[in-house]
Residue, then its C-alpha position, 0 to 999 in steps of 0.5 A: x404834439x402841441x399842434x394836435x392839442x391845439x386841434x383837439x383840446x380846449x383852449x383853457x387846457x392848452x394854456x395850462x399845459x403850455x405853463x407847465x411845460x414852460x415851468x418844467x423847461x425853466x426848472x431844468x435850465x435853473x438846475x443845469x446853471x446850479x451845477x455849473x457853480x465853482x468846482x474845487x480844483x487844485x493843479x501844480x506845475x512840473x519840476x525838473x530833476x535837481x542837480x547834486x548841489x543846493x538848488x531851489x525850483x518854483x512850483x506854480x499852483x492853480x487853485x481855488x482853495x486853500x492848500x498846505x505842502x508837506x514833504x517826506x524827507x529831511x533834505x527838502x524844504x519847502x516855503x511858503x508851507x501853505x497858501x490860498x487860491x493861485x500861487x507859488x512855493x519853492x521847493x529847496x534841496x540840500x546838496x547830495x553828499x553821495x553819488x547815488x540819486x535820491x527821491x522825496x515826495x512833496x504833497x499839496x493838499x486842500x479841500x479833499x484834493x491831494x497832488x503829489x510830486x516826486x523830487x528826484x536828486x542827482x548823485x554828486x560826481x565821484x570824488x577824485x580825492x579818494x583816500x589812497x594807502x600809498x600816500x602820506x596823510x598830508x596828500x590825502x587830508x587837507x593839513x595846510x593849517x595843522x601841526x602835530x604833537x607826538x610822544x617823542x622827546x624833542x630833546x628837552x624833555x617834552x613832546x616833539x612838534x612837527x611844524x606845518x611845513x614838516x607835516x606837509x612835506x609828506x611826513x609819517x611815523x610808523x609808530x604814531x602817525x601814518x597812512x593805514x591800508x584803507x588810506x585812512x589817517x591813523x593815530x596811535x598814542x601810548x600811555x608812556x611818552x613825553x608831554x607837551x608841557x609840565x602842566x599835563x602828564x597825559x600824552x598825545x598824538x594830536x593835530x593842533x590848529x594853525x591858521x598861520x599855516x607856514x608863516x611863523x612870523x605870527x605868534x602860536x598864541x594870542x589873538x592874532x592871525x594863527x587863531x579864532x574868536x567867538x562870534x560874541x568877543x569885543x569887536x576889537x579881538x574879532x578884528x585882530x584874530x584870523x577868523x571868528x566862530x568855527x566849525x569842524x567835521x571828522x569822520x573816524x573809527x577808534x580801533x583800540x582803547x587802553x585795557x589797563x590802569x585805574x578804573x577812572x581812566x581806562x578806556x577813555x581817550x579824547x578825539x576832539x577839542x576846542x582849546x582856548x588860553x588855559x581852558x577847553x570850551x569842549x573835550x570830547x570823549x569816547x570810552x569803552x570799559x574792558x568788559x564792555x562791546x561798546x563805547x560811549x560819547x560825552x564831552x566836558x565843557x570847562x568855563x574859565x576860572x571864576x565862571x563855574x565848574x567843569x560841566x559834563x554832557x552824555x550823549x551816547x551811553x554813560x561816562x561812569x566808571x562802572x557803566x553797563x554796556x550802552x545799548x546804543x553805543x559804538x563799537x571799536x572799529x565802527x565808523x562814526x562822525x562828529x561835528x563841533x560848531x561855535x556860533x557866537x556863545x552857542x556850542x553845538x556837538x553832534x554825533x553822526x551814524x549811518x542809519x541812526x538818528x543824530x545825537x545833538x547837545x547844545x551849550x550855551x557858553x554866555x557866562x563861560x568866560x570866553x566872550x571877553x577880550x583876550x581869549x583865543x581858540x583853536x581846534x585840536x583833533x586826533x588822540x589825547x590820551x586820557x589814561x596815565x595809569x596803564x601800563x607803558x605799552x597800552x595805547x589808544x588808536x583811531x583811524x580819521x577818514x575825513x577832517x575838515x574846518x572852517x570860520x567866518x572871516x572878516 
């Protein structure tokens, strides 16, 4: 075409045409060059299926934008939660407590781009220690550091104690402490019976923590190898005690509560404690009034003498003697769990129910008098009767399906 123009068109017109053509070509070339300017990108490396245990995997981010990480499951944690351009973040999963696998979604977003990845965690292996209704409680549960108080007469007018050695030799009592048809550990405590000392008028079928195990050369009481102390206690006490700080987990169902007695006592029972020398950092109560179908959960925190009044903390429903039926209460035979944990001066109590949000209450005990020298602690679990006004044959009963505890040791 240009040859034809050269031949038939005058030279000035040819020069103008050539200039315009070159301009057009340069313009197109410049536009193409601008189109090659950096395009936002965000890509993620892959991950493999997580085991049922706690595990951490790393994800590589290839990007030229700022990005933010989010998750949709409370058992998944990511760190860091944001970054710019290329980077790495970790995905951490908690141990899976069930036999079923589970999934969650991790999303990385930035500059209008969103990438998702599915986190799959395997289920745990079937447990070999399933509860066996044909075994004694000590064969289904680790009772190696527990003794048992019963409402039977020890011969001197007080409660009979079943030692650590005895309870772990297959002890059962069909009236108070035995394995249920579902393999659970059954505690049954009547209103009438013998008490542990002259200082109490309430019966109990209750386990008392004994960190010494069967080593009876260590005294039951005191800051020694049988008991634990707060992590905020003096260093000398921490060194002398069997351990410091503690956590107890229990899964249970309350099967029966008293239906007779005064309106201030009826229907209430203590299902877990931390006991100190003379006071209780926590007494955890379940209470169902006769006209209610659901029960409440609350606890008492009792400081040492001179450090304030006893404190009451309602967690589910009310502890009132005339409480209405708690809308979110716990029915008899309904399985739930509690966690009692002490770290330093901080007490945390958690109630766990399947399909519902955990209920958590925290108490700062720094001024309660338990962090001074000479104060020792031990867990208690089972039933401490909180009604001494009912009919003699009235009773409380609970079945425990799990009971574990742990401490920090020196």
